KEZA-982313 format. One record per residue (C-alpha): residue in three letters; chain; residue number from 1; x, y, z. Coordinates in nm, 2 decimals. Example, Ala and Ser with C-alpha at 12.3 -4.5 7.8 and 13.67 -1.06 7.14 Angstrom:
2
<atom rest="Ala" kette="A" nr="1" X="1.23" Y="-0.45" Z="0.78"/>
<atom rest="Ser" kette="A" nr="2" X="1.37" Y="-0.11" Z="0.71"/>
This chain:
210
<atom rest="Met" kette="A" nr="1" X="13.50" Y="13.39" Z="17.57"/>
<atom rest="Glu" kette="A" nr="2" X="13.14" Y="13.38" Z="17.49"/>
<atom rest="Lys" kette="A" nr="3" X="13.17" Y="13.72" Z="17.34"/>
<atom rest="Asn" kette="A" nr="4" X="13.47" Y="13.63" Z="17.13"/>
<atom rest="Thr" kette="A" nr="5" X="13.29" Y="13.32" Z="17.02"/>
<atom rest="Arg" kette="A" nr="6" X="13.00" Y="13.52" Z="16.91"/>
<atom rest="Ile" kette="A" nr="7" X="13.22" Y="13.76" Z="16.72"/>
<atom rest="Thr" kette="A" nr="8" X="13.40" Y="13.48" Z="16.56"/>
<atom rest="Leu" kette="A" nr="9" X="13.07" Y="13.33" Z="16.45"/>
<atom rest="Ile" kette="A" nr="10" X="12.96" Y="13.66" Z="16.30"/>
<atom rest="Thr" kette="A" nr="11" X="13.30" Y="13.70" Z="16.12"/>
<atom rest="Cys" kette="A" nr="12" X="13.27" Y="13.34" Z="15.98"/>
<atom rest="Gly" kette="A" nr="13" X="12.92" Y="13.41" Z="15.87"/>
<atom rest="Ser" kette="A" nr="14" X="13.03" Y="13.72" Z="15.68"/>
<atom rest="Ile" kette="A" nr="15" X="13.30" Y="13.53" Z="15.51"/>
<atom rest="Val" kette="A" nr="16" X="13.06" Y="13.26" Z="15.41"/>
<atom rest="Ala" kette="A" nr="17" X="12.82" Y="13.53" Z="15.28"/>
<atom rest="Val" kette="A" nr="18" X="13.10" Y="13.69" Z="15.08"/>
<atom rest="Val" kette="A" nr="19" X="13.20" Y="13.35" Z="14.94"/>
<atom rest="Ile" kette="A" nr="20" X="12.84" Y="13.27" Z="14.84"/>
<atom rest="Val" kette="A" nr="21" X="12.80" Y="13.61" Z="14.67"/>
<atom rest="Ser" kette="A" nr="22" X="13.12" Y="13.55" Z="14.48"/>
<atom rest="Ile" kette="A" nr="23" X="13.01" Y="13.21" Z="14.37"/>
<atom rest="Ile" kette="A" nr="24" X="12.68" Y="13.35" Z="14.25"/>
<atom rest="Val" kette="A" nr="25" X="12.85" Y="13.64" Z="14.06"/>
<atom rest="Ala" kette="A" nr="26" X="13.09" Y="13.39" Z="13.90"/>
<atom rest="Ala" kette="A" nr="27" X="12.80" Y="13.16" Z="13.81"/>
<atom rest="Ile" kette="A" nr="28" X="12.61" Y="13.45" Z="13.64"/>
<atom rest="Ile" kette="A" nr="29" X="12.92" Y="13.55" Z="13.45"/>
<atom rest="Ser" kette="A" nr="30" X="12.99" Y="13.19" Z="13.34"/>
<atom rest="Gly" kette="A" nr="31" X="12.62" Y="13.14" Z="13.25"/>
<atom rest="Ser" kette="A" nr="32" X="12.62" Y="13.45" Z="13.04"/>
<atom rest="Trp" kette="A" nr="33" X="12.93" Y="13.34" Z="12.85"/>
<atom rest="Leu" kette="A" nr="34" X="12.79" Y="12.99" Z="12.81"/>
<atom rest="Trp" kette="A" nr="35" X="12.46" Y="13.11" Z="12.68"/>
<atom rest="Gly" kette="A" nr="36" X="12.64" Y="13.33" Z="12.43"/>
<atom rest="Gln" kette="A" nr="37" X="12.83" Y="13.02" Z="12.31"/>
<atom rest="Ile" kette="A" nr="38" X="12.51" Y="12.82" Z="12.28"/>
<atom rest="Glu" kette="A" nr="39" X="12.34" Y="13.09" Z="12.08"/>
<atom rest="Gln" kette="A" nr="40" X="12.63" Y="13.09" Z="11.84"/>
<atom rest="Ala" kette="A" nr="41" X="12.64" Y="12.71" Z="11.81"/>
<atom rest="Thr" kette="A" nr="42" X="12.26" Y="12.67" Z="11.78"/>
<atom rest="Pro" kette="A" nr="43" X="12.14" Y="12.68" Z="11.41"/>
<atom rest="Ser" kette="A" nr="44" X="11.85" Y="12.92" Z="11.33"/>
<atom rest="Ile" kette="A" nr="45" X="11.50" Y="12.77" Z="11.31"/>
<atom rest="Thr" kette="A" nr="46" X="11.27" Y="12.88" Z="11.03"/>
<atom rest="Ile" kette="A" nr="47" X="10.90" Y="12.82" Z="11.07"/>
<atom rest="Thr" kette="A" nr="48" X="10.71" Y="12.78" Z="10.74"/>
<atom rest="Asp" kette="A" nr="49" X="10.34" Y="12.84" Z="10.71"/>
<atom rest="Arg" kette="A" nr="50" X="10.21" Y="12.53" Z="10.51"/>
<atom rest="Arg" kette="A" nr="51" X="9.85" Y="12.64" Z="10.49"/>
<atom rest="Asn" kette="A" nr="52" X="9.89" Y="12.72" Z="10.12"/>
<atom rest="Val" kette="A" nr="53" X="10.14" Y="12.45" Z="10.03"/>
<atom rest="Gly" kette="A" nr="54" X="9.89" Y="12.19" Z="9.90"/>
<atom rest="Leu" kette="A" nr="55" X="9.85" Y="11.82" Z="9.95"/>
<atom rest="Leu" kette="A" nr="56" X="10.13" Y="11.60" Z="10.05"/>
<atom rest="Pro" kette="A" nr="57" X="10.29" Y="11.40" Z="9.77"/>
<atom rest="Thr" kette="A" nr="58" X="10.15" Y="11.07" Z="9.90"/>
<atom rest="Gln" kette="A" nr="59" X="9.80" Y="11.22" Z="9.93"/>
<atom rest="Leu" kette="A" nr="60" X="9.81" Y="11.35" Z="9.57"/>
<atom rest="Gln" kette="A" nr="61" X="9.94" Y="11.01" Z="9.44"/>
<atom rest="Asp" kette="A" nr="62" X="9.66" Y="10.82" Z="9.63"/>
<atom rest="Ile" kette="A" nr="63" X="9.41" Y="11.04" Z="9.45"/>
<atom rest="Arg" kette="A" nr="64" X="9.57" Y="10.99" Z="9.11"/>
<atom rest="Asp" kette="A" nr="65" X="9.58" Y="10.62" Z="9.17"/>
<atom rest="Ile" kette="A" nr="66" X="9.20" Y="10.61" Z="9.15"/>
<atom rest="Gly" kette="A" nr="67" X="9.25" Y="10.64" Z="8.78"/>
<atom rest="Gln" kette="A" nr="68" X="8.93" Y="10.64" Z="8.57"/>
<atom rest="Trp" kette="A" nr="69" X="8.64" Y="10.72" Z="8.80"/>
<atom rest="Glu" kette="A" nr="70" X="8.31" Y="10.64" Z="8.63"/>
<atom rest="Phe" kette="A" nr="71" X="8.00" Y="10.83" Z="8.74"/>
<atom rest="Leu" kette="A" nr="72" X="7.75" Y="10.77" Z="8.46"/>
<atom rest="Ser" kette="A" nr="73" X="7.69" Y="10.49" Z="8.21"/>
<atom rest="Val" kette="A" nr="74" X="7.47" Y="10.51" Z="7.91"/>
<atom rest="Asp" kette="A" nr="75" X="7.34" Y="10.19" Z="7.74"/>
<atom rest="Asp" kette="A" nr="76" X="7.26" Y="10.24" Z="7.37"/>
<atom rest="Glu" kette="A" nr="77" X="7.14" Y="10.04" Z="7.08"/>
<atom rest="Glu" kette="A" nr="78" X="7.16" Y="10.16" Z="6.72"/>
<atom rest="Leu" kette="A" nr="79" X="7.03" Y="10.02" Z="6.39"/>
<atom rest="Ile" kette="A" nr="80" X="7.26" Y="10.12" Z="6.11"/>
<atom rest="Asp" kette="A" nr="81" X="7.21" Y="10.04" Z="5.75"/>
<atom rest="Thr" kette="A" nr="82" X="7.35" Y="10.11" Z="5.41"/>
<atom rest="Ile" kette="A" nr="83" X="7.23" Y="10.06" Z="5.06"/>
<atom rest="Arg" kette="A" nr="84" X="7.45" Y="9.99" Z="4.75"/>
<atom rest="Pro" kette="A" nr="85" X="7.27" Y="10.06" Z="4.42"/>
<atom rest="Gly" kette="A" nr="86" X="7.28" Y="9.77" Z="4.17"/>
<atom rest="Ile" kette="A" nr="87" X="7.19" Y="9.72" Z="3.81"/>
<atom rest="Leu" kette="A" nr="88" X="6.86" Y="9.54" Z="3.88"/>
<atom rest="Phe" kette="A" nr="89" X="6.83" Y="9.54" Z="4.26"/>
<atom rest="Asp" kette="A" nr="90" X="7.00" Y="9.74" Z="4.54"/>
<atom rest="Asp" kette="A" nr="91" X="7.21" Y="9.56" Z="4.80"/>
<atom rest="His" kette="A" nr="92" X="7.11" Y="9.63" Z="5.15"/>
<atom rest="Leu" kette="A" nr="93" X="7.30" Y="9.57" Z="5.48"/>
<atom rest="Ala" kette="A" nr="94" X="7.16" Y="9.66" Z="5.83"/>
<atom rest="Cys" kette="A" nr="95" X="7.31" Y="9.57" Z="6.16"/>
<atom rest="Ile" kette="A" nr="96" X="7.21" Y="9.63" Z="6.53"/>
<atom rest="Tyr" kette="A" nr="97" X="7.49" Y="9.75" Z="6.75"/>
<atom rest="Arg" kette="A" nr="98" X="7.48" Y="9.76" Z="7.13"/>
<atom rest="Gly" kette="A" nr="99" X="7.72" Y="9.91" Z="7.38"/>
<atom rest="Thr" kette="A" nr="100" X="7.77" Y="10.09" Z="7.71"/>
<atom rest="Leu" kette="A" nr="101" X="7.94" Y="10.43" Z="7.72"/>
<atom rest="Arg" kette="A" nr="102" X="8.11" Y="10.51" Z="8.05"/>
<atom rest="Leu" kette="A" nr="103" X="8.14" Y="10.88" Z="8.14"/>
<atom rest="Gly" kette="A" nr="104" X="8.36" Y="11.01" Z="8.42"/>
<atom rest="Ile" kette="A" nr="105" X="8.69" Y="11.17" Z="8.51"/>
<atom rest="Asp" kette="A" nr="106" X="9.04" Y="11.04" Z="8.48"/>
<atom rest="Met" kette="A" nr="107" X="9.20" Y="11.13" Z="8.81"/>
<atom rest="Gln" kette="A" nr="108" X="9.55" Y="11.07" Z="8.65"/>
<atom rest="Glu" kette="A" nr="109" X="9.49" Y="11.40" Z="8.47"/>
<atom rest="Leu" kette="A" nr="110" X="9.46" Y="11.59" Z="8.79"/>
<atom rest="Lys" kette="A" nr="111" X="9.75" Y="11.84" Z="8.82"/>
<atom rest="Glu" kette="A" nr="112" X="9.91" Y="11.95" Z="9.14"/>
<atom rest="Asp" kette="A" nr="113" X="9.88" Y="12.32" Z="9.06"/>
<atom rest="Lys" kette="A" nr="114" X="9.50" Y="12.27" Z="9.03"/>
<atom rest="Ile" kette="A" nr="115" X="9.47" Y="12.20" Z="9.40"/>
<atom rest="Lys" kette="A" nr="116" X="9.49" Y="12.49" Z="9.65"/>
<atom rest="Val" kette="A" nr="117" X="9.49" Y="12.43" Z="10.02"/>
<atom rest="Asn" kette="A" nr="118" X="9.42" Y="12.68" Z="10.30"/>
<atom rest="Gly" kette="A" nr="119" X="9.39" Y="12.53" Z="10.64"/>
<atom rest="Asp" kette="A" nr="120" X="9.08" Y="12.31" Z="10.64"/>
<atom rest="Ser" kette="A" nr="121" X="8.97" Y="12.44" Z="10.30"/>
<atom rest="Val" kette="A" nr="122" X="9.06" Y="12.31" Z="9.96"/>
<atom rest="Ser" kette="A" nr="123" X="8.97" Y="12.42" Z="9.61"/>
<atom rest="Leu" kette="A" nr="124" X="9.01" Y="12.20" Z="9.31"/>
<atom rest="Arg" kette="A" nr="125" X="8.99" Y="12.24" Z="8.93"/>
<atom rest="Leu" kette="A" nr="126" X="8.91" Y="11.89" Z="8.80"/>
<atom rest="Pro" kette="A" nr="127" X="8.96" Y="11.75" Z="8.46"/>
<atom rest="Gln" kette="A" nr="128" X="8.66" Y="11.77" Z="8.24"/>
<atom rest="Ala" kette="A" nr="129" X="8.41" Y="11.49" Z="8.24"/>
<atom rest="Arg" kette="A" nr="130" X="8.45" Y="11.28" Z="7.93"/>
<atom rest="Leu" kette="A" nr="131" X="8.41" Y="10.94" Z="7.77"/>
<atom rest="Leu" kette="A" nr="132" X="8.64" Y="10.70" Z="7.95"/>
<atom rest="Asp" kette="A" nr="133" X="8.67" Y="10.43" Z="7.69"/>
<atom rest="Glu" kette="A" nr="134" X="8.64" Y="10.45" Z="7.31"/>
<atom rest="Phe" kette="A" nr="135" X="8.59" Y="10.07" Z="7.28"/>
<atom rest="Phe" kette="A" nr="136" X="8.23" Y="10.07" Z="7.41"/>
<atom rest="Ile" kette="A" nr="137" X="8.05" Y="9.86" Z="7.14"/>
<atom rest="Asp" kette="A" nr="138" X="8.00" Y="9.50" Z="7.25"/>
<atom rest="Asp" kette="A" nr="139" X="8.08" Y="9.29" Z="6.94"/>
<atom rest="Thr" kette="A" nr="140" X="7.93" Y="8.98" Z="7.10"/>
<atom rest="Arg" kette="A" nr="141" X="7.59" Y="9.16" Z="7.10"/>
<atom rest="Thr" kette="A" nr="142" X="7.61" Y="9.29" Z="6.75"/>
<atom rest="Glu" kette="A" nr="143" X="7.37" Y="9.12" Z="6.51"/>
<atom rest="Ile" kette="A" nr="144" X="7.30" Y="9.14" Z="6.14"/>
<atom rest="Phe" kette="A" nr="145" X="6.94" Y="9.26" Z="6.10"/>
<atom rest="Phe" kette="A" nr="146" X="6.93" Y="9.23" Z="5.73"/>
<atom rest="Glu" kette="A" nr="147" X="7.18" Y="9.14" Z="5.46"/>
<atom rest="Asp" kette="A" nr="148" X="7.14" Y="9.13" Z="5.09"/>
<atom rest="Gly" kette="A" nr="149" X="7.43" Y="9.10" Z="4.85"/>
<atom rest="Asp" kette="A" nr="150" X="7.80" Y="9.05" Z="4.91"/>
<atom rest="Trp" kette="A" nr="151" X="7.96" Y="9.30" Z="5.15"/>
<atom rest="Ser" kette="A" nr="152" X="8.33" Y="9.35" Z="5.21"/>
<atom rest="Ser" kette="A" nr="153" X="8.50" Y="9.40" Z="5.55"/>
<atom rest="Phe" kette="A" nr="154" X="8.57" Y="9.76" Z="5.46"/>
<atom rest="Ala" kette="A" nr="155" X="8.19" Y="9.82" Z="5.41"/>
<atom rest="Arg" kette="A" nr="156" X="8.12" Y="9.65" Z="5.75"/>
<atom rest="Asp" kette="A" nr="157" X="8.39" Y="9.86" Z="5.92"/>
<atom rest="Glu" kette="A" nr="158" X="8.23" Y="10.17" Z="5.78"/>
<atom rest="Leu" kette="A" nr="159" X="7.90" Y="10.06" Z="5.93"/>
<atom rest="Tyr" kette="A" nr="160" X="8.06" Y="10.00" Z="6.26"/>
<atom rest="His" kette="A" nr="161" X="8.22" Y="10.34" Z="6.28"/>
<atom rest="Arg" kette="A" nr="162" X="7.89" Y="10.50" Z="6.19"/>
<atom rest="Ala" kette="A" nr="163" X="7.73" Y="10.32" Z="6.48"/>
<atom rest="Lys" kette="A" nr="164" X="8.00" Y="10.43" Z="6.71"/>
<atom rest="Glu" kette="A" nr="165" X="7.96" Y="10.80" Z="6.61"/>
<atom rest="Gln" kette="A" nr="166" X="7.59" Y="10.78" Z="6.65"/>
<atom rest="Met" kette="A" nr="167" X="7.62" Y="10.63" Z="7.00"/>
<atom rest="Lys" kette="A" nr="168" X="7.86" Y="10.91" Z="7.10"/>
<atom rest="Arg" kette="A" nr="169" X="7.62" Y="11.18" Z="6.98"/>
<atom rest="Arg" kette="A" nr="170" X="7.34" Y="11.03" Z="7.18"/>
<atom rest="Ala" kette="A" nr="171" X="7.54" Y="10.98" Z="7.50"/>
<atom rest="Leu" kette="A" nr="172" X="7.78" Y="11.27" Z="7.51"/>
<atom rest="Thr" kette="A" nr="173" X="7.52" Y="11.55" Z="7.54"/>
<atom rest="Asn" kette="A" nr="174" X="7.57" Y="11.86" Z="7.74"/>
<atom rest="Lys" kette="A" nr="175" X="7.30" Y="11.73" Z="7.98"/>
<atom rest="Asn" kette="A" nr="176" X="7.48" Y="11.40" Z="8.04"/>
<atom rest="Ile" kette="A" nr="177" X="7.81" Y="11.58" Z="8.08"/>
<atom rest="Ala" kette="A" nr="178" X="7.66" Y="11.82" Z="8.34"/>
<atom rest="Leu" kette="A" nr="179" X="7.50" Y="11.52" Z="8.53"/>
<atom rest="Thr" kette="A" nr="180" X="7.84" Y="11.34" Z="8.53"/>
<atom rest="Gln" kette="A" nr="181" X="8.01" Y="11.65" Z="8.67"/>
<atom rest="Gln" kette="A" nr="182" X="7.74" Y="11.69" Z="8.94"/>
<atom rest="Leu" kette="A" nr="183" X="7.78" Y="11.33" Z="9.05"/>
<atom rest="Ala" kette="A" nr="184" X="8.16" Y="11.37" Z="9.04"/>
<atom rest="Glu" kette="A" nr="185" X="8.14" Y="11.68" Z="9.26"/>
<atom rest="Glu" kette="A" nr="186" X="7.94" Y="11.50" Z="9.52"/>
<atom rest="Gln" kette="A" nr="187" X="8.17" Y="11.20" Z="9.54"/>
<atom rest="Ile" kette="A" nr="188" X="8.50" Y="11.39" Z="9.53"/>
<atom rest="Arg" kette="A" nr="189" X="8.37" Y="11.64" Z="9.80"/>
<atom rest="Gln" kette="A" nr="190" X="8.30" Y="11.34" Z="10.02"/>
<atom rest="Leu" kette="A" nr="191" X="8.65" Y="11.21" Z="9.95"/>
<atom rest="Phe" kette="A" nr="192" X="8.82" Y="11.53" Z="10.05"/>
<atom rest="Arg" kette="A" nr="193" X="8.61" Y="11.57" Z="10.36"/>
<atom rest="Ala" kette="A" nr="194" X="8.72" Y="11.22" Z="10.47"/>
<atom rest="Met" kette="A" nr="195" X="9.07" Y="11.35" Z="10.43"/>
<atom rest="Gly" kette="A" nr="196" X="9.00" Y="11.63" Z="10.69"/>
<atom rest="Phe" kette="A" nr="197" X="8.89" Y="11.92" Z="10.47"/>
<atom rest="Asn" kette="A" nr="198" X="8.57" Y="12.09" Z="10.60"/>
<atom rest="His" kette="A" nr="199" X="8.53" Y="12.32" Z="10.30"/>
<atom rest="Val" kette="A" nr="200" X="8.57" Y="12.19" Z="9.95"/>
<atom rest="Ala" kette="A" nr="201" X="8.52" Y="12.41" Z="9.64"/>
<atom rest="Ile" kette="A" nr="202" X="8.51" Y="12.23" Z="9.30"/>
<atom rest="Thr" kette="A" nr="203" X="8.52" Y="12.36" Z="8.95"/>
<atom rest="Phe" kette="A" nr="204" X="8.59" Y="12.18" Z="8.62"/>
<atom rest="Glu" kette="A" nr="205" X="8.80" Y="12.24" Z="8.31"/>
<atom rest="Asp" kette="A" nr="206" X="8.61" Y="12.37" Z="8.01"/>
<atom rest="Asn" kette="A" nr="207" X="8.31" Y="12.15" Z="7.94"/>
<atom rest="Phe" kette="A" nr="208" X="8.35" Y="11.87" Z="7.69"/>
<atom rest="Cys" kette="A" nr="209" X="8.12" Y="11.93" Z="7.39"/>
<atom rest="Tyr" kette="A" nr="210" X="8.09" Y="11.66" Z="7.13"/>
């Protein structure tokens, strides 16, 4: 009886082993079929390298929202006069004009295709430095230095425009434009480094020449 019992146990163990093997084989077959179905159902994933894509739209808009960025101001004072010949005496008008000319860059003019990003490096081609405001003469500080005769508003306007052109010639020199761009480069490089770019290369559009 003990022997039969042992034989029975061995026979049962073999059956169990066969059943287990069958289950494993069935599981492998089922798994292979299921994996095939998953592969068919799963959409393909495309990985895009964004190193050369550029700034995010929100980042670009934040930079443009800076608007006119002043880096250099020039205070100027001009004495402008005119003479009108008369029969006996000449009429003479002289005025002193004062104003502050602001030089800088309008970041609204920065175009997306002028910014190239590669990892932690960025290169920019910035708009040229220029006069930010044409209305720089302070009328409250304008004074008549000398006036002889009767002068029309047209004559006074002509004097005003002459003063304006003279101020621009004095302020918008190549030296001042170069200094403005140097200061702009320093400030804008700091801005982009704060945004996470370790290497910032900056150039400018063609230099403004008055």
